[in-house]
N, C-alpha and C positions, 0 to 999 in steps of 0.2 A: 519490668520497667514501669515506673509510676506514670499516670496519665499526664502529669505536668511535664515530666521529662520527655515523654513521647510527643507532646504538643510542641515543645521547644525544639526537638530534633526535626519535626516536620516543617516548622517555620524556617529553621536554618537551612534545610534542604531546599525549600522553595526559593530562598534568597540566592543560594548557590546556583540553582537551576536557572533563575532569571539572568544572573550574570553570565553564565555559560552560554545561554541561548542568545544573548546580545553579542558576545564576542565570536561565537562559532561561525556565523556567516562571513565575517570579515577575515577570520583566520583561514577558513576553508577556501575562500576565493584567492588566497595567495599561493595555493598549491596547483600545479599543472605543468604543462609542457613549456609555457612561456615563463620566464623568470620575473615574477612580480612579487614584490615584498609586501609585508603587512602594512607598512607606512604608505606604499603606493596605492593600495586598495582603500585605505582610510582617507587618503587625500582625494582620490577620485570620488569617493562617496560624499565627502564634505562639499565638494564643488557642485554636487547635484541637489544640495539642500535648497529649498525655496528662498530662504533669506540670505543665501550666500551669493555674492557677485561672481560672475564667471571669470575664471582666471586661465592663464595659459597652462596647458598640460598636454601630456602625450595622448593624442587621439587614438592610437593603437591600444594603449593601456586601457583607456575608458571603454573602447569597444569590446575588448576581451572580457573585462570585468562585468559590464552591464548587458552585453548581448550574448555572451557564452557562459560565463561562470555563475552569475547571480540567478538566471532562470534555472540553471541546473541545480543550484543549491535549494531554491524554493521548491522545485518539483521533488527533489530528494526528501526534503522535510515533510512535504504534504504526503508523499507516499509512505514514509515511515510512520507518520502520525496516523494515517488512515488504516494501515495494516495492524498497528498496535491496538488501535481502538476496536477494530473488527475482531481481533483475537480476544481481547478482554471481554467483549460482549458475548462472543460464542462460548467462551469458557464459563461464563456466568449463567447464561440461559440453558446450557446443556449440562451444567455441573460436572464438566469433564475438563481436567487441567491440561489435557493434551489436544484440545480442540483449537484449531486456527484455520484461516481461509485456505491454506495450502494443504494441510492434512485432511480437511473437511471436504475436499473435492471442489470447492467453489472456484479456486484459482485455476484448476485444470479445466473446468467447464467454461470459465471466461476466456482462457487461452484458446480453447477449441473454437469458440464463437469468433474470436478475433482472427484466428488463422483462416477460418472459413471465409471471412470478409476479405482477408488478404488474397486468398486464392481467387475469389470472385473479381477483385480489382485487377488482378493480373491476367484474367481470362479474356478470350476474344469477344465474349458476349458483352463484357463491360466496355471494351473498346468502342463498340457500336453505340452504346448508351452515352459514352463520354463524348463522342463526336457530335451527337445530337445536342447534348447539354452545353458543350463549349461553343456551339454555333450561336447560342443565345448570349454568350459572354458572361455567364453567371457562375458556373461551377467548373473548377479544374480538378485535376487528380487529387491535389492536396485537400481541397474542400470535401471531396467525396470521402477521403480517408478519415478526416476529422469528424465527419458526420456519421459514417457507418460503423467505424471501429467500436465506439462505446456502445452502440445499439447491439451489434453482434456479440460483444463481450457480455453485456447484461443479459441477453437472451440465453447464452450458454450457461451463465452463472445461475439464472433462475431454473433452467432445466436441471442443472446439477442439484440444486436444493430440492426440487420436486422428487428427483430420484432418491435422494437421501431420505427424505421424509416417507416416501412410499416403501422403501426397503426397511426402514426402522420401525414402521408401524405406528400410525397416529394414535391408536387406541390402546396400545400395549403398555403395561407397567414398566417393561424393560426398554422403553423407547430411548432414553438417554444413554444407556449402556450400549445400545446397538447403533447409535448414530455415528460414532467414530469408525466402526468397522464398515458401515455403509459408505461413509465418506472416503475411506481408503479404496474400497471397491470402485466407487464412482470415479475417483481420481485416476485409477489405472485404466478404466474404460475410456474416459475422455483423452487420456494420454495416448492410448492406442489409436483412437480416431484422428488425433492431431498428427501423429506420425504417418498415418495413412495419407492424409491430405498433403503433407510435405513430400511424401514419396512420389506422388503424381504431379507435383508442381514443377515449374521450370527451375533450373539450377540457380539462377540469379535470385529469384524470389525465395527459394529455399534457404540460401545463405543469409539473406537479410532477416528472414523470419527466425532462423535458428539463433542468430545473435540477439535479436529482440526478445525471444522467448526466455533467454537466460537472464534478462533484466539489465537495462541500461538507461542512463539519463543523458546519453550523448546527443540526442536530437531535441533536447529541451529548448523551448522558446517561450516568450511571454504570452503569446496567444494560446499555446497548448497548455499553459499552466492554469488558465482561467477555469475550465470545467472541473478538473480535479479539486481545485481550491474551493469552489462553490459546493461541490458534492460533499467533501470531507467536513467543511465547516458547518454546513447544514445538517449533516448526519450527527456531528458532535452536539449540536444544539438539541436535536431530537432525543439523543441518548441521555443528555443531562436532564431534560424534562421528565423522562420516564425512568430516571435512575433508581428511584425507590422501588418501583415495580420490578425492575430488572434484578436488583439486589435481593428482593423478596424470594425470587426463584431459588436462591442458594439454600434456603431452608427446606426446600422440597415443594413438589407441586401441590400437595394437600394443604400445607401451611400457607402457601401463597394464595391458594383458592379461598381459604378462610379469611384472608386479609382483603378480599375483594378483587383479586387480580384474575383477569381472564387469561389463564395460563397458555392455552393453545393459541389464542389470537396473538398474545404478546410474543410468544416464541416464534411464530411464523412471521410476524412483522419484523422482528429483529433479524431473523435469518435473511429476509428479503433486503433489509437495509444493509446488512453486511455484504450481501451479494452485489448491491449497487456500488458500494465503496470499492470492493475488490474488482468489479468489472471495469470501472472507470480507470483505476490505477493500472490494471493489466493492459488496457488499451493505450495508456500513456507511456508506460515504461516497462512493460513485459511482466513475466512471472518472477516474483521475488518471494521466496519462501522463508518460513520459520521466524520472521519478525513478529508476527502475531502470537507466536508461541513463547518467545523469550522475554519480550519486554513486559507484558503483564505479570509474569512470574517474578521478574527482577523487582518491579515496583511493589508487589505484595510481600516479597522477602524484606524489603526495606521498611515497609509500613504494614505490619500484619493487622488484619481486621479492617483495613480501609479499602475503599474502592474509588481512588481519585482518577476519574476518567480523563480530566484535562491534563493532569500530570503525566498519565500514561501516554497520552498523545504527544506531549512535548518531548518526553524521553525517547519515544519511538522516532520522532522526527530528527532529533539530534543524533541518535544512533545511526540513522540512515545517511545523514550528511557526512559523517566521518567515515562510514563504510565506503561511500562514493569517493572520498579523498584517497582512501587506501586503493581502491580500484584504479584510480587515475595514476597513482604514483608507484605502485608495487612493481610494475614492469617498466623498462626504460622507454621503449619506442611504441608501445601499444597499450590499449586499455583492457583491463580484465572485467568481464561481466560481473555486475553486482550480485546476481543470484548465486554465483559460484561461491563467493565469500560468505554470504548469509547461510547457504546450505552447509558449508563446512563448519561454521560456528554453531548453527542450529542443530546439526546432527549430534555433536558432542553434548550440547545442552539437553537434547531429547534423552540421550542415554543417562545423563545426570538425574533428570526428573524420574525416569524409570527406576533407577537405583535408589533414589531418595524415597520413593513411594513404597518400595519393597522393604 
C-alpha cells in the first residue's frame, strides 16, 4: 500500500474512532438492569449541559445514569486505556510481543499487595487503629481503603518488577528473552501467596476479594475515578514525551545506545511506570488480564510500522467499555466478572499469536 493511501486510511480510521468514542458512552449507558433507552440517556445528558435550562425529567433515570452507569463507563474506559498503554510500552521496551502486565507478573504482584491490604483492613489490629482514627472524626473504613489499596498494590507491583529484573539478569545479553519466563514464574509465585492469604481470611472477606480479583466495575463512583484518571493521563503524557526513545529500543539495545538512549535507565523507568498504572487499576477494579496483549497487536495489525500510543489507549478504553456492557447483560439476574470475559478472549488471541509467529 502506498504511503498516500496508508495516510488516508489512518485519517479515516481516526474519524471513525472519534465518532465511535463519542457515541459509545451514551449507547453503553442504555444497557443494564433498568430499562433506559438511548434517547432517555441523551435527554438526561442534555439537561446537565451548562447552557441548558433545567427541565422536568425522571429523577430515578438521572440518578441511574449519572451516579451508577457513567462512573462505571469512565472507569472502564480508563482501565482499558491504561492496560492497553502499559501493554504497548512493555512489548516495545522488551521487544517481546507476548509481554503485558498480566503475563509479566505485574498484575499478580499488584493483586497480592491489594489483597494484603484487604486482609489487614479486615483484621483485628486494624479495628483498634480504626477506632482511634474515627474518634478524631477524620478517617473511616472507606477512607482507609482508598488510601491504602493503591499503595499496597503499587508496592506489590514494584516487588514483582524487581523480581523479574533480578531473575532475568540486568547485565545479560539474553535479558529480553528471559523476561517473559521470569514474569510467568513471578506471576505464579504471587498467585500462590494471594491464595494463601485468602485461605486464612474470613469467609466474608474472601468472597468479596474473590469477586474483585476477577475484575469488576460494579463499585465505580466519581470519587474513585479521580486517581486512576490522573495516573493514566499523566502516564500517557510521559510516554508521549519519551516516545522516540521508547521506539528506538525496537531496533535493539546497541542501536538505541548509539542514538543516545540510556537503555537500562529508560527500560527500568518504563517498567516502573507500567507498574504504577497497573497497580492503580488493580486497586480500583481488580485484575483484568490480556487487554494489554490484544489491543496493541490489533492496532499494529491495522497500521503496520506505526506506534500510535494515543490511538492504542482510546481503542483499549472503548474495548473495555463494551466488554463491561457484555458482562452486565450476558446473564439475566447477575453480573459476570469482566476478567472472565477478557481471559476467554485473550487466551484465544494468545494462541493465535503463537501460531502466527510459528
